PDB file of N, CA, C and O in Angstrom, chain B, residues numbered from 101:
ATOM      1  N   GLY B 101      18.295 -33.129  19.373  1.00  0.00           N
ATOM      2  CA  GLY B 101      18.542 -31.819  20.271  1.00  0.00           C
ATOM      3  C   GLY B 101      19.107 -30.559  20.047  1.00  0.00           C
ATOM      4  O   GLY B 101      19.777 -30.382  19.030  1.00  0.00           O
ATOM      5  N   ASN B 102      18.942 -29.729  20.794  1.00  0.00           N
ATOM      6  CA  ASN B 102      19.972 -28.364  20.537  1.00  0.00           C
ATOM      7  C   ASN B 102      21.104 -28.631  21.031  1.00  0.00           C
ATOM      8  O   ASN B 102      21.320 -29.560  21.809  1.00  0.00           O
ATOM      9  N   GLY B 103      22.015 -27.744  20.568  1.00  0.00           N
ATOM     10  CA  GLY B 103      23.550 -27.798  21.170  1.00  0.00           C
ATOM     11  C   GLY B 103      24.402 -28.624  20.215  1.00  0.00           C
ATOM     12  O   GLY B 103      23.996 -29.614  19.606  1.00  0.00           O
ATOM     13  N   GLY B 104      25.517 -28.154  20.157  1.00  0.00           N
ATOM     14  CA  GLY B 104      26.539 -29.015  19.443  1.00  0.00           C
ATOM     15  C   GLY B 104      26.951 -28.375  18.119  1.00  0.00           C
ATOM     16  O   GLY B 104      26.256 -27.441  17.719  1.00  0.00           O
ATOM     17  N   PRO B 105      27.877 -28.721  17.476  1.00  0.00           N
ATOM     18  CA  PRO B 105      27.845 -28.399  16.114  1.00  0.00           C
ATOM     19  C   PRO B 105      26.570 -28.151  15.216  1.00  0.00           C
ATOM     20  O   PRO B 105      26.296 -27.105  14.628  1.00  0.00           O
ATOM     21  N   GLY B 106      25.895 -29.248  15.231  1.00  0.00           N
ATOM     22  CA  GLY B 106      24.893 -29.291  14.609  1.00  0.00           C
ATOM     23  C   GLY B 106      23.631 -28.298  14.994  1.00  0.00           C
ATOM     24  O   GLY B 106      22.645 -28.380  14.261  1.00  0.00           O
ATOM     25  N   ALA B 107      23.597 -27.399  16.058  1.00  0.00           N
ATOM     26  CA  ALA B 107      22.460 -26.773  16.354  1.00  0.00           C
ATOM     27  C   ALA B 107      21.922 -25.838  15.378  1.00  0.00           C
ATOM     28  O   ALA B 107      22.769 -25.199  14.754  1.00  0.00           O
ATOM     29  N   ARG B 108      20.767 -25.630  15.125  1.00  0.00           N
ATOM     30  CA  ARG B 108      20.209 -24.951  14.172  1.00  0.00           C
ATOM     31  C   ARG B 108      19.931 -23.364  14.712  1.00  0.00           C
ATOM     32  O   ARG B 108      19.396 -23.075  15.782  1.00  0.00           O
ATOM     33  N   HIS B 109      20.384 -22.508  13.793  1.00  0.00           N
ATOM     34  CA  HIS B 109      20.136 -21.155  13.962  1.00  0.00           C
ATOM     35  C   HIS B 109      19.103 -20.529  13.381  1.00  0.00           C
ATOM     36  O   HIS B 109      18.855 -20.810  12.209  1.00  0.00           O
ATOM     37  N   ASP B 110      18.467 -19.766  13.930  1.00  0.00           N
ATOM     38  CA  ASP B 110      17.143 -19.094  13.155  1.00  0.00           C
ATOM     39  C   ASP B 110      17.512 -17.578  12.820  1.00  0.00           C
ATOM     40  O   ASP B 110      18.315 -16.932  13.493  1.00  0.00           O
ATOM     41  N   TRP B 111      16.868 -17.105  11.754  1.00  0.00           N
ATOM     42  CA  TRP B 111      17.195 -15.911  11.618  1.00  0.00           C
ATOM     43  C   TRP B 111      15.982 -14.922  11.753  1.00  0.00           C
ATOM     44  O   TRP B 111      14.881 -15.400  11.478  1.00  0.00           O
ATOM     45  N   ASN B 112      16.039 -13.601  12.142  1.00  0.00           N
ATOM     46  CA  ASN B 112      15.070 -12.733  12.175  1.00  0.00           C
ATOM     47  C   ASN B 112      15.217 -11.502  11.194  1.00  0.00           C
ATOM     48  O   ASN B 112      16.157 -10.745  11.435  1.00  0.00           O
ATOM     49  N   ALA B 113      14.566 -11.268  10.334  1.00  0.00           N
ATOM     50  CA  ALA B 113      14.493 -10.160   9.397  1.00  0.00           C
ATOM     51  C   ALA B 113      13.479  -9.144   9.600  1.00  0.00           C
ATOM     52  O   ALA B 113      12.259  -9.305   9.596  1.00  0.00           O
ATOM     53  N   THR B 114      14.089  -8.161   9.765  1.00  0.00           N
ATOM     54  CA  THR B 114      12.978  -6.728  10.257  1.00  0.00           C
ATOM     55  C   THR B 114      13.208  -5.806   9.215  1.00  0.00           C
ATOM     56  O   THR B 114      14.355  -5.591   8.821  1.00  0.00           O
ATOM     57  N   VAL B 115      12.209  -5.234   8.725  1.00  0.00           N
ATOM     58  CA  VAL B 115      12.054  -3.953   8.026  1.00  0.00           C
ATOM     59  C   VAL B 115      11.377  -3.066   8.497  1.00  0.00           C
ATOM     60  O   VAL B 115      10.175  -3.312   8.588  1.00  0.00           O
ATOM     61  N   GLY B 116      11.907  -1.615   9.008  1.00  0.00           N
ATOM     62  CA  GLY B 116      11.264  -0.892   9.652  1.00  0.00           C
ATOM     63  C   GLY B 116      11.732   0.627   9.093  1.00  0.00           C
ATOM     64  O   GLY B 116      12.269   0.759   7.993  1.00  0.00           O
ATOM     65  N   TYR B 117      11.458   1.743   9.988  1.00  0.00           N
ATOM     66  CA  TYR B 117      12.050   2.978   9.720  1.00  0.00           C
ATOM     67  C   TYR B 117      12.474   3.680  11.084  1.00  0.00           C
ATOM     68  O   TYR B 117      11.925   3.485  12.169  1.00  0.00           O
ATOM     69  N   LYS B 118      13.348   4.371  10.886  1.00  0.00           N
ATOM     70  CA  LYS B 118      13.746   5.021  12.040  1.00  0.00           C
ATOM     71  C   LYS B 118      13.611   6.673  11.689  1.00  0.00           C
ATOM     72  O   LYS B 118      13.476   7.264  10.618  1.00  0.00           O
ATOM     73  N   ASP B 119      13.716   7.170  13.170  1.00  0.00           N
ATOM     74  CA  ASP B 119      13.878   8.746  13.285  1.00  0.00           C
ATOM     75  C   ASP B 119      15.149   9.274  12.743  1.00  0.00           C
ATOM     76  O   ASP B 119      15.980   8.527  12.228  1.00  0.00           O
ATOM     77  N   GLN B 120      15.338  10.769  12.869  1.00  0.00           N
ATOM     78  CA  GLN B 120      16.513  11.032  12.498  1.00  0.00           C
ATOM     79  C   GLN B 120      17.888  10.854  13.546  1.00  0.00           C
ATOM     80  O   GLN B 120      19.049  11.038  13.180  1.00  0.00           O
ATOM     81  N   GLN B 121      17.548  10.534  14.644  1.00  0.00           N
ATOM     82  CA  GLN B 121      18.487  10.020  15.866  1.00  0.00           C
ATOM     83  C   GLN B 121      18.739   8.652  15.587  1.00  0.00           C
ATOM     84  O   GLN B 121      19.749   8.155  16.083  1.00  0.00           O
ATOM     85  N   GLY B 122      17.925   7.895  14.812  1.00  0.00           N
ATOM     86  CA  GLY B 122      18.592   6.532  14.631  1.00  0.00           C
ATOM     87  C   GLY B 122      17.608   5.398  15.638  1.00  0.00           C
ATOM     88  O   GLY B 122      17.842   4.193  15.723  1.00  0.00           O
ATOM     89  N   ASN B 123      16.685   5.997  16.217  1.00  0.00           N
ATOM     90  CA  ASN B 123      15.811   5.235  17.050  1.00  0.00           C
ATOM     91  C   ASN B 123      14.851   4.451  15.945  1.00  0.00           C
ATOM     92  O   ASN B 123      14.632   4.809  14.788  1.00  0.00           O
ATOM     93  N   ASN B 124      14.328   3.249  16.647  1.00  0.00           N
ATOM     94  CA  ASN B 124      13.333   2.567  15.883  1.00  0.00           C
ATOM     95  C   ASN B 124      12.112   3.252  15.946  1.00  0.00           C
ATOM     96  O   ASN B 124      11.569   3.325  17.048  1.00  0.00           O
ATOM     97  N   VAL B 125      11.561   3.785  14.942  1.00  0.00           N
ATOM     98  CA  VAL B 125       9.983   4.374  15.092  1.00  0.00           C
ATOM     99  C   VAL B 125       8.831   3.100  14.911  1.00  0.00           C
ATOM    100  O   VAL B 125       7.943   2.917  15.744  1.00  0.00           O
ATOM    101  N   ALA B 126       8.964   2.444  13.953  1.00  0.00           N
ATOM    102  CA  ALA B 126       7.954   1.419  13.613  1.00  0.00           C
ATOM    103  C   ALA B 126       8.666   0.092  13.022  1.00  0.00           C
ATOM    104  O   ALA B 126       9.708   0.186  12.373  1.00  0.00           O
ATOM    105  N   THR B 127       8.124  -0.989  13.250  1.00  0.00           N
ATOM    106  CA  THR B 127       8.426  -2.269  12.364  1.00  0.00           C
ATOM    107  C   THR B 127       7.362  -2.396  11.496  1.00  0.00           C
ATOM    108  O   THR B 127       6.183  -2.415  11.851  1.00  0.00           O
ATOM    109  N   ILE B 128       7.814  -2.495  10.219  1.00  0.00           N
ATOM    110  CA  ILE B 128       6.740  -2.702   9.048  1.00  0.00           C
ATOM    111  C   ILE B 128       6.477  -4.198   9.019  1.00  0.00           C
ATOM    112  O   ILE B 128       5.370  -4.726   9.124  1.00  0.00           O
ATOM    113  N   ILE B 129       7.824  -4.902   8.837  1.00  0.00           N
ATOM    114  CA  ILE B 129       7.630  -6.318   8.516  1.00  0.00           C
ATOM    115  C   ILE B 129       8.695  -7.035   9.471  1.00  0.00           C
ATOM    116  O   ILE B 129       9.842  -6.591   9.460  1.00  0.00           O
ATOM    117  N   ASN B 130       8.426  -7.964  10.177  1.00  0.00           N
ATOM    118  CA  ASN B 130       8.965  -9.107  10.847  1.00  0.00           C
ATOM    119  C   ASN B 130       8.889 -10.330  10.799  1.00  0.00           C
ATOM    120  O   ASN B 130       8.004 -10.970  11.368  1.00  0.00           O
ATOM    121  N   VAL B 131       9.951 -10.903  10.006  1.00  0.00           N
ATOM    122  CA  VAL B 131       9.810 -12.385   9.771  1.00  0.00           C
ATOM    123  C   VAL B 131      10.955 -13.359  10.440  1.00  0.00           C
ATOM    124  O   VAL B 131      12.160 -13.108  10.464  1.00  0.00           O
ATOM    125  N   HIS B 132      10.390 -14.382  10.912  1.00  0.00           N
ATOM    126  CA  HIS B 132      11.048 -15.421  11.590  1.00  0.00           C
ATOM    127  C   HIS B 132      11.463 -16.364  10.366  1.00  0.00           C
ATOM    128  O   HIS B 132      10.616 -16.818   9.597  1.00  0.00           O
ATOM    129  N   MET B 133      13.089 -16.673  10.222  1.00  0.00           N
ATOM    130  CA  MET B 133      13.185 -17.673   9.351  1.00  0.00           C
ATOM    131  C   MET B 133      14.034 -18.830   9.771  1.00  0.00           C
ATOM    132  O   MET B 133      14.947 -18.584  10.560  1.00  0.00           O
ATOM    133  N   LYS B 134      13.892 -19.851   9.423  1.00  0.00           N
ATOM    134  CA  LYS B 134      14.597 -21.004   9.696  1.00  0.00           C
ATOM    135  C   LYS B 134      15.570 -21.251   8.924  1.00  0.00           C
ATOM    136  O   LYS B 134      15.436 -20.778   7.796  1.00  0.00           O
ATOM    137  N   ASN B 135      16.966 -22.102   9.212  1.00  0.00           N
ATOM    138  CA  ASN B 135      18.183 -21.998   8.418  1.00  0.00           C
ATOM    139  C   ASN B 135      17.587 -22.402   6.965  1.00  0.00           C
ATOM    140  O   ASN B 135      16.688 -23.242   6.918  1.00  0.00           O
ATOM    141  N   GLY B 136      17.993 -21.920   6.002  1.00  0.00           N
ATOM    142  CA  GLY B 136      17.854 -22.000   4.471  1.00  0.00           C
ATOM    143  C   GLY B 136      16.638 -21.649   3.870  1.00  0.00           C
ATOM    144  O   GLY B 136      16.223 -22.022   2.773  1.00  0.00           O
ATOM    145  N   SER B 137      15.958 -20.703   4.890  1.00  0.00           N
ATOM    146  CA  SER B 137      14.813 -19.953   4.085  1.00  0.00           C
ATOM    147  C   SER B 137      15.319 -18.700   3.520  1.00  0.00           C
ATOM    148  O   SER B 137      16.412 -18.292   3.911  1.00  0.00           O
ATOM    149  N   GLY B 138      14.609 -17.995   2.585  1.00  0.00           N
ATOM    150  CA  GLY B 138      15.150 -16.719   2.150  1.00  0.00           C
ATOM    151  C   GLY B 138      13.950 -15.875   2.117  1.00  0.00           C
ATOM    152  O   GLY B 138      12.809 -16.323   2.220  1.00  0.00           O
ATOM    153  N   LEU B 139      14.272 -14.546   1.958  1.00  0.00           N
ATOM    154  CA  LEU B 139      13.211 -13.360   2.069  1.00  0.00           C
ATOM    155  C   LEU B 139      13.444 -12.299   1.165  1.00  0.00           C
ATOM    156  O   LEU B 139      14.554 -11.767   1.204  1.00  0.00           O
ATOM    157  N   VAL B 140      12.608 -11.898   0.367  1.00  0.00           N
ATOM    158  CA  VAL B 140      12.655 -10.921  -0.634  1.00  0.00           C
ATOM    159  C   VAL B 140      11.736 -10.054  -0.345  1.00  0.00           C
ATOM    160  O   VAL B 140      10.583 -10.441  -0.156  1.00  0.00           O
ATOM    161  N   ILE B 141      12.168  -8.357  -0.233  1.00  0.00           N
ATOM    162  CA  ILE B 141      11.472  -7.574   0.114  1.00  0.00           C
ATOM    163  C   ILE B 141      11.354  -6.644  -1.017  1.00  0.00           C
ATOM    164  O   ILE B 141      12.354  -6.221  -1.597  1.00  0.00           O
ATOM    165  N   ALA B 142      10.184  -6.322  -1.336  1.00  0.00           N
ATOM    166  CA  ALA B 142      10.160  -5.113  -2.604  1.00  0.00           C
ATOM    167  C   ALA B 142       8.855  -4.147  -2.210  1.00  0.00           C
ATOM    168  O   ALA B 142       7.829  -4.574  -1.682  1.00  0.00           O
ATOM    169  N   GLY B 143       9.099  -2.798  -2.567  1.00  0.00           N
ATOM    170  CA  GLY B 143       8.184  -1.960  -2.249  1.00  0.00           C
ATOM    171  C   GLY B 143       8.955  -0.420  -2.580  1.00  0.00           C
ATOM    172  O   GLY B 143      10.125  -0.041  -2.510  1.00  0.00           O
ATOM    173  N   GLY B 144       7.652   0.245  -2.974  1.00  0.00           N
ATOM    174  CA  GLY B 144       8.035   1.770  -3.235  1.00  0.00           C
ATOM    175  C   GLY B 144       8.573   2.550  -1.854  1.00  0.00           C
ATOM    176  O   GLY B 144       8.455   2.122  -0.706  1.00  0.00           O
ATOM    177  N   GLU B 145       9.126   3.668  -2.224  1.00  0.00           N
ATOM    178  CA  GLU B 145       9.580   4.609  -1.366  1.00  0.00           C
ATOM    179  C   GLU B 145       8.416   5.536  -0.523  1.00  0.00           C
ATOM    180  O   GLU B 145       8.671   6.061   0.561  1.00  0.00           O
ATOM    181  N   LYS B 146       7.149   5.640  -1.185  1.00  0.00           N
ATOM    182  CA  LYS B 146       6.278   6.688  -0.483  1.00  0.00           C
ATOM    183  C   LYS B 146       5.889   6.122   0.459  1.00  0.00           C
ATOM    184  O   LYS B 146       5.643   4.917   0.427  1.00  0.00           O
ATOM    185  N   GLY B 147       5.720   6.973   1.684  1.00  0.00           N
ATOM    186  CA  GLY B 147       5.120   6.667   2.878  1.00  0.00           C
ATOM    187  C   GLY B 147       6.162   6.336   3.724  1.00  0.00           C
ATOM    188  O   GLY B 147       5.949   6.619   4.903  1.00  0.00           O
ATOM    189  N   ILE B 148       7.408   5.732   3.429  1.00  0.00           N
ATOM    190  CA  ILE B 148       8.438   5.031   4.239  1.00  0.00           C
ATOM    191  C   ILE B 148       9.518   5.980   4.270  1.00  0.00           C
ATOM    192  O   ILE B 148      10.203   6.161   3.263  1.00  0.00           O
ATOM    193  N   ASN B 149       9.754   6.677   5.477  1.00  0.00           N
ATOM    194  CA  ASN B 149      10.889   7.714   5.406  1.00  0.00           C
ATOM    195  C   ASN B 149      12.231   6.765   6.105  1.00  0.00           C
ATOM    196  O   ASN B 149      12.088   5.959   7.024  1.00  0.00           O
ATOM    197  N   ASN B 150      13.319   7.038   5.530  1.00  0.00           N
ATOM    198  CA  ASN B 150      14.433   6.264   6.006  1.00  0.00           C
ATOM    199  C   ASN B 150      14.267   4.780   6.358  1.00  0.00           C
ATOM    200  O   ASN B 150      14.447   4.412   7.518  1.00  0.00           O
ATOM    201  N   PRO B 151      13.951   3.973   5.451  1.00  0.00           N
ATOM    202  CA  PRO B 151      13.746   2.580   5.491  1.00  0.00           C
ATOM    203  C   PRO B 151      14.953   1.821   5.717  1.00  0.00           C
ATOM    204  O   PRO B 151      15.844   1.857   4.869  1.00  0.00           O
ATOM    205  N   SER B 152      15.082   1.111   6.810  1.00  0.00           N
ATOM    206  CA  SER B 152      16.230   0.181   7.140  1.00  0.00           C
ATOM    207  C   SER B 152      16.011  -1.356   7.184  1.00  0.00           C
ATOM    208  O   SER B 152      14.936  -1.809   7.579  1.00  0.00           O
ATOM    209  N   PHE B 153      16.935  -2.084   6.816  1.00  0.00           N
ATOM    210  CA  PHE B 153      16.929  -3.579   6.883  1.00  0.00           C
ATOM    211  C   PHE B 153      18.057  -3.981   7.646  1.00  0.00           C
ATOM    212  O   PHE B 153      19.232  -3.814   7.318  1.00  0.00           O
ATOM    213  N   TYR B 154      17.549  -4.631   8.896  1.00  0.00           N
ATOM    214  CA  TYR B 154      18.476  -5.322   9.827  1.00  0.00           C
ATOM    215  C   TYR B 154      18.047  -6.432   9.935  1.00  0.00           C
ATOM    216  O   TYR B 154      16.846  -6.699   9.903  1.00  0.00           O
ATOM    217  N   LEU B 155      19.223  -7.488  10.120  1.00  0.00           N
ATOM    218  CA  LEU B 155      19.125  -8.863  10.382  1.00  0.00           C
ATOM    219  C   LEU B 155      20.134  -9.206  11.346  1.00  0.00           C
ATOM    220  O   LEU B 155      21.251  -8.701  11.453  1.00  0.00           O
ATOM    221  N   TYR B 156      19.643 -10.074  12.002  1.00  0.00           N
ATOM    222  CA  TYR B 156      20.167 -10.273  13.631  1.00  0.00           C
ATOM    223  C   TYR B 156      20.055 -11.946  13.863  1.00  0.00           C
ATOM    224  O   TYR B 156      19.097 -12.601  13.454  1.00  0.00           O
ATOM    225  N   LYS B 157      20.976 -12.403  14.448  1.00  0.00           N
ATOM    226  CA  LYS B 157      21.054 -14.078  14.832  1.00  0.00           C
ATOM    227  C   LYS B 157      20.694 -13.989  16.187  1.00  0.00           C
ATOM    228  O   LYS B 157      21.055 -13.065  16.915  1.00  0.00           O
ATOM    229  N   GLU B 158      19.942 -14.992  16.565  1.00  0.00           N
ATOM    230  CA  GLU B 158      19.458 -15.306  17.851  1.00  0.00           C
ATOM    231  C   GLU B 158      19.500 -16.899  18.286  1.00  0.00           C
ATOM    232  O   GLU B 158      18.793 -17.854  17.963  1.00  0.00           O
ATOM    233  N   ASP B 159      20.695 -16.757  19.205  1.00  0.00           N
ATOM    234  CA  ASP B 159      21.002 -18.002  19.758  1.00  0.00           C
ATOM    235  C   ASP B 159      20.058 -18.813  20.421  1.00  0.00           C
ATOM    236  O   ASP B 159      19.684 -18.443  21.534  1.00  0.00           O
ATOM    237  N   GLN B 160      19.520 -20.051  19.847  1.00  0.00           N
ATOM    238  CA  GLN B 160      18.512 -20.679  20.596  1.00  0.00           C
ATOM    239  C   GLN B 160      18.731 -21.143  22.028  1.00  0.00           C
ATOM    240  O   GLN B 160      17.874 -21.286  22.900  1.00  0.00           O
ATOM    241  N   LEU B 161      20.145 -21.366  22.112  1.00  0.00           N
ATOM    242  CA  LEU B 161      20.291 -21.930  23.661  1.00  0.00           C
ATOM    243  C   LEU B 161      20.437 -20.761  24.677  1.00  0.00           C
ATOM    244  O   LEU B 161      20.094 -20.964  25.841  1.00  0.00           O
ATOM    245  N   THR B 162      20.840 -19.763  24.370  1.00  0.00           N
ATOM    246  CA  THR B 162      20.837 -18.691  25.369  1.00  0.00           C
ATOM    247  C   THR B 162      19.612 -17.633  25.155  1.00  0.00           C
ATOM    248  O   THR B 162      19.189 -17.027  26.140  1.00  0.00           O
ATOM    249  N   GLY B 163      19.120 -17.442  24.037  1.00  0.00           N
ATOM    250  CA  GLY B 163      18.263 -16.428  23.681  1.00  0.00           C
ATOM    251  C   GLY B 163      18.933 -15.108  23.330  1.00  0.00           C
ATOM    252  O   GLY B 163      18.196 -14.149  23.100  1.00  0.00           O
ATOM    253  N   SER B 164      20.257 -14.958  23.264  1.00  0.00           N
ATOM    254  CA  SER B 164      20.764 -13.714  23.193  1.00  0.00           C
ATOM    255  C   SER B 164      20.842 -13.378  21.817  1.00  0.00           C
ATOM    256  O   SER B 164      20.969 -14.354  21.078  1.00  0.00           O
ATOM    257  N   GLN B 165      20.803 -12.342  21.308  1.00  0.00           N
ATOM    258  CA  GLN B 165      20.711 -11.775  19.878  1.00  0.00           C
ATOM    259  C   GLN B 165      21.798 -10.742  19.678  1.00  0.00           C
ATOM    260  O   GLN B 165      22.209  -9.916  20.492  1.00  0.00           O
ATOM    261  N   ARG B 166      22.200 -10.966  18.370  1.00  0.00           N
ATOM    262  CA  ARG B 166      23.544 -10.072  18.029  1.00  0.00           C
ATOM    263  C   ARG B 166      23.242  -9.744  16.521  1.00  0.00           C
ATOM    264  O   ARG B 166      22.861 -10.582  15.704  1.00  0.00           O
ATOM    265  N   ALA B 167      23.459  -8.425  16.264  1.00  0.00           N
ATOM    266  CA  ALA B 167      23.232  -8.130  14.877  1.00  0.00           C
ATOM    267  C   ALA B 167      24.265  -8.607  13.945  1.00  0.00           C
ATOM    268  O   ALA B 167      25.443  -8.688  14.291  1.00  0.00           O
ATOM    269  N   LEU B 168      23.855  -8.920  12.789  1.00  0.00           N
ATOM    270  CA  LEU B 168      24.745  -9.509  12.117  1.00  0.00           C
ATOM    271  C   LEU B 168      25.778  -8.181  11.257  1.00  0.00           C
ATOM    272  O   LEU B 168      25.349  -7.063  10.973  1.00  0.00           O
ATOM    273  N   SER B 169      26.892  -8.583  11.034  1.00  0.00           N
ATOM    274  CA  SER B 169      27.834  -7.461  10.345  1.00  0.00           C
ATOM    275  C   SER B 169      27.395  -7.635   8.630  1.00  0.00           C
ATOM    276  O   SER B 169      26.774  -8.597   8.176  1.00  0.00           O
ATOM    277  N   GLN B 170      27.772  -6.729   8.025  1.00  0.00           N
ATOM    278  CA  GLN B 170      27.390  -6.554   6.471  1.00  0.00           C
ATOM    279  C   GLN B 170      28.191  -7.671   5.957  1.00  0.00           C
ATOM    280  O   GLN B 170      27.636  -8.441   5.172  1.00  0.00           O
ATOM    281  N   GLU B 171      29.394  -7.870   6.280  1.00  0.00           N
ATOM    282  CA  GLU B 171      30.218  -9.041   5.728  1.00  0.00           C
ATOM    283  C   GLU B 171      29.248 -10.548   6.064  1.00  0.00           C
ATOM    284  O   GLU B 171      29.124 -11.396   5.179  1.00  0.00           O
ATOM    285  N   GLU B 172      28.764 -10.681   7.113  1.00  0.00           N
ATOM    286  CA  GLU B 172      27.821 -11.914   7.540  1.00  0.00           C
ATOM    287  C   GLU B 172      26.716 -12.084   6.663  1.00  0.00           C
ATOM    288  O   GLU B 172      26.442 -13.152   6.116  1.00  0.00           O
ATOM    289  N   ILE B 173      26.077 -11.008   6.530  1.00  0.00           N
ATOM    290  CA  ILE B 173      24.868 -11.056   5.510  1.00  0.00           C
ATOM    291  C   ILE B 173      25.189 -11.282   4.269  1.00  0.00           C
ATOM    292  O   ILE B 173      24.550 -12.100   3.608  1.00  0.00           O
ATOM    293  N   LEU B 174      26.423 -10.466   3.661  1.00  0.00           N
ATOM    294  CA  LEU B 174      26.399 -10.745   2.187  1.00  0.00           C
ATOM    295  C   LEU B 174      26.959 -12.294   2.140  1.00  0.00           C
ATOM    296  O   LEU B 174      26.615 -13.064   1.243  1.00  0.00           O
ATOM    297  N   ASN B 175      27.778 -12.634   3.105  1.00  0.00           N
ATOM    298  CA  ASN B 175      28.077 -14.259   2.843  1.00  0.00           C
ATOM    299  C   ASN B 175      27.175 -15.094   2.734  1.00  0.00           C
ATOM    300  O   ASN B 175      27.197 -16.038   1.943  1.00  0.00           O
ATOM    301  N   LYS B 176      25.993 -14.750   3.775  1.00  0.00           N
ATOM    302  CA  LYS B 176      24.644 -15.546   3.760  1.00  0.00           C
ATOM    303  C   LYS B 176      24.175 -15.511   2.370  1.00  0.00           C
ATOM    304  O   LYS B 176      24.045 -16.549   1.721  1.00  0.00           O
ATOM    305  N   ILE B 177      23.913 -14.328   1.888  1.00  0.00           N
ATOM    306  CA  ILE B 177      23.336 -14.276   0.504  1.00  0.00           C
ATOM    307  C   ILE B 177      23.756 -14.975  -0.412  1.00  0.00           C
ATOM    308  O   ILE B 177      23.049 -15.791  -1.003  1.00  0.00           O
ATOM    309  N   ASP B 178      25.332 -14.692  -0.741  1.00  0.00           N
ATOM    310  CA  ASP B 178      26.243 -15.352  -1.311  1.00  0.00           C
ATOM    311  C   ASP B 178      25.771 -16.938  -1.420  1.00  0.00           C
ATOM    312  O   ASP B 178      25.376 -17.458  -2.464  1.00  0.00           O
ATOM    313  N   PHE B 179      25.879 -17.551  -0.238  1.00  0.00           N
ATOM    314  CA  PHE B 179      25.710 -18.767  -0.087  1.00  0.00           C
ATOM    315  C   PHE B 179      24.471 -19.365  -0.481  1.00  0.00           C
ATOM    316  O   PHE B 179      24.438 -20.498  -0.960  1.00  0.00           O
ATOM    317  N   MET B 180      23.231 -18.512  -0.266  1.00  0.00           N
ATOM    318  CA  MET B 180      22.002 -18.901  -0.790  1.00  0.00           C
ATOM    319  C   MET B 180      21.724 -18.910  -2.352  1.00  0.00           C
ATOM    320  O   MET B 180      20.901 -19.581  -2.975  1.00  0.00           O
ATOM    321  N   GLU B 181      22.615 -18.003  -2.796  1.00  0.00           N
ATOM    322  CA  GLU B 181      22.615 -17.717  -4.278  1.00  0.00           C
ATOM    323  C   GLU B 181      23.422 -18.869  -4.981  1.00  0.00           C
ATOM    324  O   GLU B 181      23.047 -19.288  -6.076  1.00  0.00           O
ATOM    325  N   PHE B 182      24.525 -19.378  -4.353  1.00  0.00           N
ATOM    326  CA  PHE B 182      25.172 -20.493  -4.808  1.00  0.00           C
ATOM    327  C   PHE B 182      24.312 -21.686  -4.872  1.00  0.00           C
ATOM    328  O   PHE B 182      24.216 -22.393  -5.875  1.00  0.00           O
ATOM    329  N   LEU B 183      23.655 -21.892  -3.700  1.00  0.00           N
ATOM    330  CA  LEU B 183      22.741 -23.157  -3.699  1.00  0.00           C
ATOM    331  C   LEU B 183      21.730 -23.113  -4.773  1.00  0.00           C
ATOM    332  O   LEU B 183      21.441 -24.057  -5.509  1.00  0.00           O
ATOM    333  N   ALA B 184      21.158 -21.786  -4.795  1.00  0.00           N
ATOM    334  CA  ALA B 184      19.965 -21.909  -5.789  1.00  0.00           C
ATOM    335  C   ALA B 184      20.483 -21.904  -7.236  1.00  0.00           C
ATOM    336  O   ALA B 184      19.727 -22.388  -8.078  1.00  0.00           O
ATOM    337  N   GLN B 185      21.577 -21.459  -7.607  1.00  0.00           N
ATOM    338  CA  GLN B 185      22.118 -21.773  -8.743  1.00  0.00           C
ATOM    339  C   GLN B 185      22.472 -23.262  -9.074  1.00  0.00           C
ATOM    340  O   GLN B 185      22.490 -23.759 -10.201  1.00  0.00           O
ATOM    341  N   ASN B 186      22.706 -23.785  -8.074  1.00  0.00           N
ATOM    342  CA  ASN B 186      22.928 -25.425  -8.398  1.00  0.00           C
ATOM    343  C   ASN B 186      21.813 -26.333  -7.952  1.00  0.00           C
ATOM    344  O   ASN B 186      22.037 -27.516  -7.693  1.00  0.00           O
ATOM    345  N   ASN B 187      20.535 -25.761  -7.853  1.00  0.00           N
ATOM    346  CA  ASN B 187      19.368 -26.278  -7.892  1.00  0.00           C
ATOM    347  C   ASN B 187      19.263 -27.240  -6.382  1.00  0.00           C
ATOM    348  O   ASN B 187      18.653 -28.306  -6.301  1.00  0.00           O
ATOM    349  N   ALA B 188      19.999 -26.586  -5.276  1.00  0.00           N
ATOM    350  CA  ALA B 188      19.951 -27.198  -4.156  1.00  0.00           C
ATOM    351  C   ALA B 188      18.703 -26.873  -3.213  1.00  0.00           C
ATOM    352  O   ALA B 188      18.215 -25.746  -3.138  1.00  0.00           O
ATOM    353  N   LYS B 189      18.319 -27.793  -2.622  1.00  0.00           N
ATOM    354  CA  LYS B 189      17.111 -27.693  -2.012  1.00  0.00           C
ATOM    355  C   LYS B 189      17.295 -26.766  -0.650  1.00  0.00           C
ATOM    356  O   LYS B 189      17.936 -27.260   0.278  1.00  0.00           O
ATOM    357  N   LEU B 190      16.858 -25.703  -0.539  1.00  0.00           N
ATOM    358  CA  LEU B 190      17.227 -24.923   0.706  1.00  0.00           C
ATOM    359  C   LEU B 190      16.653 -25.499   2.147  1.00  0.00           C
ATOM    360  O   LEU B 190      17.149 -25.413   3.270  1.00  0.00           O
ATOM    361  N   ASP B 191      15.491 -26.083   1.724  1.00  0.00           N
ATOM    362  CA  ASP B 191      14.542 -26.739   3.096  1.00  0.00           C
ATOM    363  C   ASP B 191      15.829 -27.757   3.713  1.00  0.00           C
ATOM    364  O   ASP B 191      15.843 -27.962   4.927  1.00  0.00           O
ATOM    365  N   ASN B 192      16.593 -28.203   3.089  1.00  0.00           N
ATOM    366  CA  ASN B 192      17.359 -29.338   3.536  1.00  0.00           C
ATOM    367  C   ASN B 192      18.686 -28.780   4.434  1.00  0.00           C
ATOM    368  O   ASN B 192      19.476 -29.565   4.958  1.00  0.00           O
ATOM    369  N   LEU B 193      18.795 -27.511   4.518  1.00  0.00           N
ATOM    370  CA  LEU B 193      19.697 -26.973   5.006  1.00  0.00           C
ATOM    371  C   LEU B 193      19.729 -27.152   6.468  1.00  0.00           C
ATOM    372  O   LEU B 193      20.629 -26.640   7.133  1.00  0.00           O
TER     373      LEU B 193
END
């Protein structure tokens, strides 16, 4: 069941672009990720102005969403790279 220290957290990764005021104009890609899954986004610059990548955490118990800090994002990426280098199975996270 949900709850407790073992509760799984899902991740939502969104790629979009914003206007000069910083408002989200369009969402290009929105991916729902379970724990342990990875996302790689590649593309050219043509046709996309001010591309932005933002990652936020959604609490499954409360439904609240909070943007991840740059440090949290880097920590997660570093951890995933560590697992990959050690041939760990990300699906088992």
